[in-house]
N, C-alpha and C positions, 0 to 999 in steps of 0.2 A: 459594646458589651459582647462577651464571648458565648458564641452558640454551639451545643454540642447536639449532635444527631445521633440517637441511639435505636438501632433495630432490636427488635424484640424487647422495647423498653417497658413494658406493661408487666412482666413477671421476672422473678429470679434475679440473676445477676445483672440483668439489664434495666430491672427495677432500681436495684441497688445502685447502680451507675447514675441513674436520674435523680434518686435521692440525694446522692453525694453532690452531683453538680449543682443542682438546685440551692443546697445549702452553701455552696460554695460563691453563689450569687450568679452561676450562669443562666442563659436562656436557653430552652430546650425545644427540640423536635423530636417527637416519640413517634416510632414507627411501628406498627403490628397490624394484624389481620382484622382483629375484631374492633370495631368501631366504638361500641358500647363501652367496652373495656378501655380503651383509650382514653375516651371522655371521663370516666371515672378517675383514672390515673391523673389525669390533667387537672381537674378539679381538686384533687386531695394536694397535687404538688403546689398549685395557686395558693391554695389556702393554708398550708404549712411554711411555705417559703417565699410567698410572693414573687415567684418567678414567672416570665412570661412563657408559657407552654404551649407550643403548636402541637397538632396531631396529623399524622398521615397514615390514611389506611392503605395499607399495601400487602400482597401476597408476594413474597418475594421469590417464589417458586414459579412465578409467571413471568412471561416478557412484559406485560403491561405493568405489573407491580414494580418490578426493577425499574423500569423506565422512568416511573412516576418518582421513584426516590433519587433516581440519577438526576433528573431536572431540577429537583431541589438543591441537590448538592453542587450542581455547576451554576446556580442563579448567583451573579456577582452582586447583584442588589442586595441580597441576604444572605452573606457569606456563614459558612460554617466552618468553624475553628477546629471542632474535634470530632471525628466520625467515629463510633464504636460499632463496630460490626459484631453484633451478639447474637442476632436472631439464627435458631437453629433447633434441631430436635435430633431424637435417636430413634432408631427401629426397633421394634418388640421382637423382631424375628431374625433369625440368623441369613446369612447370604441366600443360602439354598432355599430357605423356606418363606423368604419374603418374596414380593413381587419385584420384577426390574423397573416399574412405573415407580413406586417407592423409592428405591434405589435411586433413580434418576432425580426425583424430588430433592432427594437429600443433598446430591451434588449440586441442583440448582441452587439450593439454599446455603450451603455450606461452602461452595467453591465459586460457582458463576456469579452469586451475589456480590461475594467478598471482592472478586475481581473488578466487577464492572462499577461497584459502589466507590472502591477505593481509585479507581481510574478516572471517575467523575470529580471524586473530591480533590485529587493533587493539584491539578493547574492552578485553581483559585488560592490554594494554601501556598504554594510556591510563589506565586505571584505577589502575594501578600506578605510573603517572608516569614510567615508563621503557620503552625497546624499541627495536628497530632492525628494519627489513625492508630487506633487499637482495635485489632483482631482477635476476637476470643476464640481460642483453640481449645486443648484440654491436654492433660497428661496422657490421655490416650494417644495422643500423636505419637508417643514414643514405645508405643507397644501394640503389636498387629492386632488388630481385633475388627475385622469387617470395614465396611464402606465408611463407617463414622471415623474411625481412626484413621483410614486412609485419607479421607477429607482433611481431617485435622492437620495430619502430617504435611499435606500440602498448604494449609494456612500458614503453619510454622515457617516452611521452607519460602513460601511466597513473602511473607512479612521481612524476613532476614534479608531477601533480595532487594525488595523494595526499600528499606532502610539503608542498605548499602549504596543503592543509586542515589538517595537522597542526601548522602554525607556531606556534600559541599553546599547544603542550604540548612535552614532553622527549622525544617519540617521533619517531624517523626514519625517512625512506624513501628510499632511494637505487636507481638503476638503474646496473648495472654493464656496461660496454661494451666487452669484450675484443677483440681482434683474434684471429689464428691462435695457438692455443697447442698446445703438444705432449699432447694427449690422445688417446683413442681415438676422439672425437667425430668427427673427420674421416675416420677410416677406416671408421666404420660409415656414413659418408654418401658413401663411394666416392671420395674425394679422397685423391689421391696427394700425400705431402708433398714429393715432388720436381717437382710443378708450381706451388709456390710459393716464391718468393725466400726465402733462407735469413735475410736480415735481417726478414722479415716474423713470424718465429715468437718466440712468447714462452714463458717456463716458467710454469706453472699456479701455482706458489709465488709468483713475482713479481706476478703478476695478483692474487693474494689480498692479498699485503702492501700493493699499491697500493690496492685496494679499502679496506681497513679504515683505511688512511691519510685517505683520501678520505672516508670516513665520520665519521672522527673530525673533519675539518675542518668538516663540515656540507654537504658537496656533495651535490646531488641527482643529478647524473649523473658518473660516473667513468669516463675513458678512461685506461687503464694505458698508460704509457710515452710518452716524447715523440715517437716516430715515428708513432703512432697518432694522438696529438692534432693533429698536423699534417696527417695525412691527412684525420681528420675536418672539420677546420676549412675545408681545400681542397675537400673535398665541397660545403660550403655555397655555396662561390663559382661552382662549376661548374653551368651550366644544367642543368635538370632533364632534359630530353630528351638531352644529352649523355651525362650519367651514366647514363641508363637504356640508353642503345645500347652503351656501354663494357660494362655489367653484363650484357647479353645478349649479347655477343660471348664472354665470359667464361663465361658458363653453358653454352654449347654444348660446351666442352672438357670438362666434367664430366657 
């Protein structure tokens, strides 16, 4: 039986991944901080799909939390075939207005956890000759906008590098770069959905479907929806100074 471990698996894109994999008949390991919410999600998924759903409460901003998930990924007796590094959050304040502690916590979750969990998962996958790592980044990776964008740019570059290193194996690594998706992520970051044009919003389930399709195609970077593919392509043609200026003006609204 194929097992997928999903961080941040109780909400948003992580929850959509869990539902999709459960529908496909995969067993699940859901990772999040809130034990009660984890159990509620597990009960719902078991009832809906009959999947074997395990839960692991861990705070990925801490050494102990990351170590617990690393240990689970490295367990040869209970192999994980698909790792989805999805856990994350955005800061509700600009770099100057926020605290350095929050900035470091963001890096711990978006960068350090992604690095360590991927490193823990790969040896077993390569040994078994199969496996996939999906690192959830963002289209923000292509536009300068604070530590969040910088962290997501690192995720994209890291995933591409790992994918290249795995080129002579049957193990895959892909960065998923969604745009705005209807989840509680933006609410937590203090972003009002009304401030974003309606055409820019995606459904989390559509993002997941696109990601799985792109993974099967062997892509190393997945940008769901034609509208965001166009925006990302255009961003590469805009002078860096201009895109930074536009991003800074948008940030002041939030």
